[in-house]
C-alpha positions in Angstrom: -14.0 -3.4 -15.1 -10.6 -4.2 -13.9 -8.1 -1.3 -13.5 -4.6 -1.4 -14.7 -2.1 -1.2 -11.9 0.7 1.4 -11.6 3.0 0.8 -8.6 5.3 3.7 -7.7 9.0 3.0 -7.1 8.4 3.7 -3.4 5.3 1.4 -3.2 7.6 -1.3 -4.8 10.3 -0.8 -2.2 7.9 -0.7 0.8 6.7 -4.3 0.6 10.1 -5.5 -0.4 11.7 -3.9 2.7 8.9 -5.3 4.9 9.4 -8.8 3.4 13.1 -8.7 4.4 12.1 -7.4 7.8 9.9 -10.5 8.2 12.7 -12.8 7.1 15.0 -11.3 9.8 12.5 -10.9 12.6 10.0 -13.8 11.9 10.7 -16.4 9.2 10.5 -16.9 5.4 7.1 -18.4 5.6 5.7 -15.2 7.2 7.5 -13.0 4.7 6.0 -15.0 1.8 2.6 -14.8 3.3 2.9 -11.0 3.6 3.8 -10.6 -0.1 1.0 -13.0 -1.1 -1.6 -11.0 0.9 -0.3 -7.8 -0.5 -0.6 -9.1 -4.2 -4.0 -10.5 -3.4 -5.3 -7.2 -2.0 -3.9 -5.2 -5.0 -5.7 -7.6 -7.3 -8.9 -7.1 -5.3 -8.5 -3.3 -5.4 -8.3 -3.4 -9.2 -11.7 -4.8 -9.3 -13.2 -2.8 -6.4 -11.1 0.3 -5.9 -13.8 2.2 -4.0 -13.8 -0.2 -1.0 -12.6 2.7 1.0 -13.5 6.4 0.9 -10.9 9.0 0.1 -8.9 9.7 3.2 -8.8 13.4 4.2 -5.3 14.8 4.8 -4.5 18.6 5.2 -1.7 18.4 2.6 -3.1 19.1 -0.9 -0.5 16.7 -2.4 -2.4 13.9 -0.6 -5.9 14.8 -2.1 -7.7 11.8 -3.5 -5.6 9.2 -1.7 -7.4 6.1 -0.4 -6.1 3.3 1.9 -6.9 -0.4 2.5 -5.3 -2.9 4.9 -3.1 -5.5 3.4 -5.2 -8.2 4.9 -4.8 -11.5 6.7 -2.6 -11.1 9.7 -1.0 -8.0 8.1 -3.9 -5.6 8.5 -1.7 -3.1 10.4 0.0 -2.5 7.0 -1.9 -0.1 4.7 -1.9 0.2 0.9 -2.2 3.8 -0.1 -3.6 4.3 -3.6 -5.4 6.6 -6.0 -7.9 5.6 -8.6 -8.4 7.2 -11.9 -10.8 6.2 -14.7 -8.7 3.2 -15.7 -5.7 3.1 -13.4 -5.1 2.0 -9.7 -2.0 3.9 -8.7 -0.3 2.4 -5.6 1.6 5.2 -3.9 2.9 3.6 -0.6 2.6 0.5 1.6 3.3 1.2 5.3 2.5 0.4 8.9 -0.6 2.4 9.9 0.7 3.5 13.3 3.3 5.7 11.7 3.0 9.5 11.2 1.1 8.9 7.9 0.9 12.5 6.5 4.6 13.1 7.1 5.7 9.6 5.8 3.5 9.9 2.7 5.0 13.2 1.8 8.7 12.4 2.5 10.9 12.3 -0.6 12.2 8.9 -1.7 15.5 7.9 -0.3 18.5 7.2 -2.7 
């Protein structure tokens, strides 16, 4: 069974911001590869959402969240998601060396 994908506004903005960072700090080819790897991994997760166990955080708002690396040369970037019966809900996409609990809980920027 393939899950339907729901990508939060913040999870839409995260890879877009990273894409522009790669354009400025690497090149267009690297930026395009990042987005392709992200899209490929989200597709994979819709078929196999339980590839990772639920990540344990102290904050109750983060209960049930899972993560998986983007893949390819971009494994330091993590996709944070939740799985329900028929939906893969992508919450955030961020570099794994960050203060993850704080960053996952921060309010969206206007």
